[in-house]
C-alpha positions as CSV (number, residue, x, y, z in Angstrom):
1,M,114.4,-12.4,47.2
2,T,115.7,-9.4,49.3
3,Q,115.1,-5.5,48.5
4,G,119.1,-6.0,48.6
5,E,119.2,-8.1,46.0
6,Y,116.8,-6.5,43.5
7,P,118.7,-6.7,40.2
8,Y,117.6,-4.0,38.2
9,P,118.5,-0.3,38.6
10,P,116.1,2.4,40.0
11,D,114.0,4.3,37.7
12,E,110.7,6.6,37.9
13,F,108.3,4.2,39.0
14,D,110.8,3.8,42.3
15,A,110.4,7.0,43.4
16,V,107.3,7.2,45.3
17,D,105.5,10.2,46.8
18,P,105.4,9.8,50.6
19,S,102.2,11.4,50.8
20,A,100.6,9.2,48.3
21,G,99.1,5.7,49.3
22,P,100.1,2.4,48.1
23,R,100.8,2.0,44.7
24,G,100.5,-1.0,42.4
25,V,101.2,-2.2,39.0
26,H,100.6,1.0,36.7
27,R,97.4,0.8,34.3
28,R,95.6,2.9,32.0
29,P,92.9,4.5,33.1
30,R,89.3,2.8,31.4
31,S,87.1,4.5,29.1
32,R,83.2,4.6,29.8
33,W,82.8,2.8,26.5
34,S,85.2,-0.3,27.1
35,T,82.7,-0.7,30.4
36,V,79.3,-0.8,28.3
37,W,80.3,-2.3,24.8
38,P,80.1,-6.3,26.3
39,F,76.8,-5.2,27.4
40,L,75.7,-4.2,23.9
41,V,77.3,-7.4,22.7
42,A,75.2,-9.3,24.6
43,L,72.2,-7.4,24.2
44,L,72.7,-7.5,19.9
45,V,73.5,-11.2,20.4
46,S,70.4,-12.0,22.2
47,A,68.2,-9.6,19.9
48,G,69.8,-12.0,16.8
49,L,69.3,-15.1,18.9
50,G,65.3,-13.9,19.3
51,L,65.2,-13.1,15.8
52,A,66.3,-16.5,14.5
53,V,63.6,-18.2,16.8
54,V,61.2,-15.9,15.4
55,A,62.0,-16.7,11.8
56,L,61.8,-20.6,12.6
57,V,58.4,-20.2,13.9
58,W,57.4,-18.5,11.1
59,D,58.4,-20.9,8.7
60,D,56.9,-23.9,11.1
61,R,53.7,-21.9,10.5
62,A,53.6,-21.0,6.8
63,P,51.6,-22.9,4.0
64,G,53.1,-26.1,2.9
65,T,55.3,-26.9,5.7
66,G,52.9,-29.4,7.1
67,T,52.5,-27.7,10.5
68,G,48.6,-27.4,9.6
69,V,49.1,-23.6,11.0
70,A,47.8,-21.3,8.2
71,A,50.1,-18.2,7.6
72,P,48.8,-14.8,8.5
73,G,46.3,-13.3,6.1
74,A,46.0,-17.0,4.3
75,T,42.2,-18.0,3.7
76,E,41.4,-21.3,5.0
77,P,39.5,-23.9,2.6
78,A,35.9,-23.7,3.6
79,P,35.1,-27.5,5.1
80,T,33.0,-29.6,3.0
81,E,30.1,-31.2,4.5
82,P,29.7,-34.6,4.0
83,A,27.1,-35.5,1.6
84,P,24.0,-36.4,3.1
85,A,23.5,-40.3,3.5
86,E,20.9,-41.2,0.8
87,P,18.2,-43.0,2.7
88,P,18.1,-47.1,2.2
89,A,15.9,-48.0,-0.7
90,T,12.6,-49.5,0.5
91,E,11.2,-52.0,-1.6
92,A,7.6,-51.3,-3.2
93,P,5.1,-53.5,-1.6
94,A,4.6,-56.6,-3.5
95,T,1.2,-56.3,-5.4
96,E,-0.6,-59.5,-5.4
97,A,-1.4,-60.8,-9.3
98,P,-5.0,-60.2,-10.0
99,A,-6.5,-63.6,-9.8
100,A,-7.2,-65.3,-13.2
101,E,-10.3,-64.8,-14.6
102,P,-11.7,-68.3,-15.2
103,P,-11.8,-68.8,-18.8
104,A,-14.7,-68.0,-21.1
105,T,-17.0,-70.8,-21.8
106,E,-18.0,-70.9,-25.3
107,E,-21.4,-71.2,-26.0
108,P,-21.8,-74.7,-27.8
109,A,-22.7,-74.1,-31.4
110,P,-26.5,-74.7,-32.3
111,V,-27.0,-78.0,-33.7
112,Q,-28.2,-77.1,-37.0
113,T,-30.6,-80.2,-38.1
114,P,-30.2,-81.0,-41.3
115,A,-32.8,-80.5,-43.3
116,P,-35.3,-83.7,-44.0
117,L,-34.4,-85.5,-47.7
118,P,-37.2,-85.2,-49.7
119,E,-39.3,-88.5,-50.0
120,P,-39.3,-90.4,-53.3
121,D,-43.0,-90.4,-55.0
122,L,-43.6,-93.9,-54.9
123,G,-46.7,-93.0,-57.3
124,T,-44.2,-91.7,-60.4
125,P,-44.4,-93.5,-63.3
126,V,-41.5,-96.1,-63.8
127,T,-40.9,-97.9,-67.1
128,V,-38.2,-100.7,-67.2
129,F,-36.8,-101.6,-71.0
130,N,-34.5,-104.6,-71.5
131,S,-31.8,-104.0,-73.6
132,T,-30.7,-107.6,-73.9
133,S,-31.4,-111.0,-75.3
134,I,-32.8,-112.4,-72.0
135,S,-36.5,-113.3,-71.9
136,G,-38.2,-111.8,-68.8
137,L,-35.5,-109.6,-67.6
138,A,-37.6,-106.2,-67.7
139,A,-40.4,-108.1,-65.8
140,E,-38.3,-109.6,-63.0
141,A,-37.3,-105.8,-62.5
142,A,-40.4,-104.3,-62.3
143,D,-41.8,-107.2,-60.2
144,Q,-38.7,-105.9,-57.8
145,L,-39.8,-102.4,-58.0
146,S,-43.5,-103.4,-57.1
147,D,-42.7,-105.4,-54.1
148,A,-40.6,-102.1,-52.6
149,G,-43.9,-100.1,-52.8
150,W,-43.9,-98.8,-56.4
151,S,-47.2,-98.6,-57.4
152,E,-47.2,-97.6,-61.5
153,V,-44.2,-99.5,-63.0
154,D,-44.6,-100.9,-66.7
155,S,-42.1,-103.2,-68.5
156,G,-40.8,-103.7,-72.4
157,N,-38.0,-104.1,-74.9
158,Y,-35.7,-100.9,-75.2
159,P,-35.8,-99.6,-78.6
160,G,-32.5,-97.8,-78.5
161,G,-28.9,-99.3,-78.7
162,T,-26.9,-100.9,-76.4
163,L,-25.5,-98.8,-73.2
164,P,-22.5,-99.3,-71.3
165,S,-24.4,-100.3,-68.5
166,S,-27.4,-100.5,-67.1
167,T,-29.0,-97.2,-66.3
168,V,-31.9,-95.2,-64.7
169,F,-33.1,-92.1,-66.4
170,Y,-35.6,-89.1,-65.3
171,G,-37.0,-86.2,-67.1
172,T,-36.8,-83.5,-65.1
173,A,-34.8,-82.7,-61.9
174,E,-37.7,-82.8,-59.5
175,L,-37.4,-86.5,-60.2
176,E,-34.0,-87.0,-59.1
177,V,-34.7,-88.3,-55.2
178,S,-37.3,-90.9,-57.2
179,A,-35.0,-91.9,-59.6
180,R,-32.2,-92.4,-57.5
181,A,-34.8,-94.9,-55.2
182,V,-35.6,-96.8,-58.1
183,A,-31.2,-97.4,-59.1
184,D,-31.5,-98.3,-54.9
185,V,-33.9,-101.1,-55.1
186,L,-32.5,-102.5,-58.4
187,G,-28.8,-102.0,-57.9
188,I,-27.7,-99.7,-60.6
189,A,-25.4,-97.2,-60.4
190,A,-25.7,-95.2,-63.3
191,V,-28.0,-92.2,-62.6
192,E,-28.8,-89.6,-65.3
193,L,-31.2,-86.7,-66.1
194,A,-32.2,-86.9,-70.0
195,E,-35.2,-85.0,-70.9
196,S,-35.5,-86.8,-74.4
197,D,-35.4,-90.1,-72.9
198,A,-37.2,-90.1,-70.1
199,T,-40.1,-87.4,-70.5
200,A,-42.9,-89.6,-69.2
201,G,-41.2,-90.1,-65.8
202,I,-38.4,-92.4,-65.0
203,E,-37.3,-94.8,-67.2
204,V,-34.9,-97.9,-66.6
205,V,-32.6,-99.6,-69.7
206,L,-31.0,-102.9,-68.2
207,E,-27.9,-104.1,-69.9
208,R,-26.5,-107.9,-69.2
209,D,-24.7,-106.1,-66.1
210,F,-27.6,-106.6,-64.1
211,A,-28.5,-110.0,-65.2
212,G,-25.0,-111.1,-63.9
């Protein structure tokens, strides 16, 4: 488009001072604040970002966040010392059992020698009585005693009644041994102490059991 084709009518802006330099589009002069505020905004944004980063780091270091960093002023728990290991148990040395003492040998009990039995007195007077009707029964028994060593033997008929069995009577306790010796020679089982019937020593009463 040429100058002659400008469609708008001339205005005040078309009147140019010949002494002035070249002129462009008219603009309002910029103030000092308009040139400074962008820097202030940038500075504030940077400060806000810095505070946000510090807050994040502070939260990470706060207790309970799992970072293991203690918050300022927080006292860390004292580390627990491991319990001292117990020394291994040492077995007590085995003590040898004392040797078994040999069993005490009991001393044999002294052998008591039985007191010797008193010997029958073969000189004791012996009277043999026949209490049966068999003739010569008392004399036969007297001969047996004499043959056995008895020195004073006599015979006769028994004046008393009949006895249950043949019996040897002796008058005192000292004559018991001799009376039993007479009974052994004649095979008589009954031996009795009878002072009234045998005052003279030993008396033998023969009944029918002796003859049988």
